[in-house]
C-alpha positions in Angstrom: -2.8 -23.1 -7.6 -4.0 -19.6 -6.6 -7.6 -18.8 -7.5 -8.2 -14.9 -6.0 -7.4 -12.8 -8.4 -8.9 -9.6 -5.8 -11.7 -9.4 -7.8 -13.7 -7.8 -3.6 -11.2 -5.0 -4.7 -12.7 -4.2 -7.7 -16.2 -4.1 -6.9 -18.4 -1.4 -7.4 -19.8 -1.5 -3.4 -15.7 -1.9 -2.1 -14.9 1.2 -4.3 -17.5 3.5 -2.6 -16.4 2.5 0.6 -13.2 3.8 -0.3 -14.5 7.3 -1.8 -17.1 7.9 1.2 -13.8 7.8 3.5 -11.4 9.5 1.2 -9.4 6.5 1.2 -7.0 4.9 -1.6 -6.9 1.6 -2.5 -3.7 -0.4 -2.1 -3.6 -2.9 -5.2 -0.8 -4.0 -7.4 -0.5 -2.2 -11.1 -1.3 -4.5 -13.7 1.9 -6.8 -14.9 4.2 -5.0 -11.4 3.9 -8.0 -8.5 6.0 -6.1 -6.6 4.0 -3.0 -5.7 3.2 -4.2 -2.5 5.8 -6.1 -1.5 7.2 -4.4 1.3 3.6 -4.5 2.9 2.9 -8.1 2.3 6.2 -9.0 3.7 5.7 -6.8 7.2 2.4 -8.7 7.0 3.9 -11.9 6.8 6.6 -11.3 9.8 3.6 -9.9 12.1 1.6 -13.9 11.5 5.2 -15.4 11.6 6.5 -13.5 14.5 3.4 -12.9 17.0 0.8 -14.7 16.0 1.9 -18.2 15.5 3.4 -18.2 18.3 0.3 -17.2 21.1 -2.3 -19.3 21.9 -5.7 -19.7 20.8 -8.0 -17.7 20.7 -5.1 -15.3 19.3 -6.3 -11.8 21.3 -8.4 -11.5 24.4 -10.5 -8.7 22.7 -10.3 -5.9 20.0 -8.2 -3.7 22.5 -6.0 -6.5 23.2 -4.9 -7.4 18.8 -4.6 -3.3 18.3 -2.1 -3.0 21.2 -0.1 -6.2 20.0 0.1 -4.8 16.8 1.1 -1.3 17.6 3.6 -3.0 19.6 4.9 -4.9 16.9 4.8 -2.6 14.6 7.5 -0.1 17.1 9.7 -3.2 17.1 9.3 -3.9 13.7 10.2 -0.1 12.6 12.8 0.7 16.0 14.4 -2.3 17.2 13.8 -5.2 14.6 17.1 -5.3 11.9 16.0 -5.4 8.2 19.1 -7.3 5.8 17.9 -5.4 3.3 19.0 -2.4 4.4 22.3 -3.0 5.8 20.9 -4.9 9.2 19.4 -1.4 10.6 16.4 -0.6 11.4 14.0 1.0 8.9 13.8 4.1 11.5 17.0 4.7 11.8 18.0 3.9 7.7 15.2 6.8 6.9 16.7 9.0 9.7 19.9 8.8 7.4 17.9 9.2 4.3 16.1 12.2 5.3 19.1 14.6 5.2 20.4 13.7 2.2 16.4 14.0 0.7 16.5 17.5 2.4 19.9 18.6 0.3 18.5 17.5 -3.1 15.2 18.8 -3.0 14.8 22.1 -4.8 13.3 25.2 -3.1 
């Protein structure tokens, strides 16, 4: 049974921290469990493709963690083929979308 209902993301301290940093929280709307599906999928892939294959401790320090995650995001967006977008990279799919979007936008 899944008992985490995200209460920590609704607390006043958390909301104030976000406001102090002019950040917007990312939280599913009530009744729409797919709002964060893309982000959840990315983090799942990161865990299985990077973290699970590393020895413990996973990272030597914060700089190592930041470098590893940045390298994975670069790989994920520019090299990794995604079946949901016709076995293209997200970058390539986005580049194809941009010209269409620019033509369809009112001035």
